[in-house]
N, C-alpha and C positions, 0 to 999 in steps of 0.2 A: 504494501500500497504505499503512495504518495501522498504528498501534500504540500502544497506552495503556498505560500506567505512574500507580498507583496507591498512593500513600504513606497510612501509617497516622498516629496522632496523632504529633503534636507541638505540644507545649505552648507552646511561644511564635513571639508568629507572627514575628517577626526571622530566627526557625529556620527556620521554613516557604519564607519570603521566597527565604531562602540557599538553602536545600535545591533552592526550583524555579527561581532562576536558574542554578546548578551544574548542574543535569541537563541543562537546557535545553540552556549551553553545551557538555556531556558529548556531547549525544546532535545535535546541529550537525555536530560535526567528526566525528560517525560517519553522516554523509549525510541526521536528520533535519531537518524545518522544526516548529518549535512551532504547533499551529493552532491550542489553546486550553486553559486552564487552570480547574478547577473545586475551590472549598473545599468540606469535607464537612462535615457538620457534629459529626464528629468530631474538630475538630481536622485533618483531614488533606487532600490532595490528588488528583485526579488529572489527568494531562495527556495531553494527544494528540497526537502527530505525523503527521505525513506524511512517505513518503522524497520524497526532493530529488531534480530528474531534470538 
């Protein structure tokens, strides 16, 4: 099973990196493994997770 999370505009690249890191750690604790992260043209991010077995 896969899950996608989309973040909207985050002005600072440092803030965006921290947001991605925090969400990846949070999702890992819930049993999800980060597969990929993509930046969007509007300074957002798309994160794809898969369920760990």
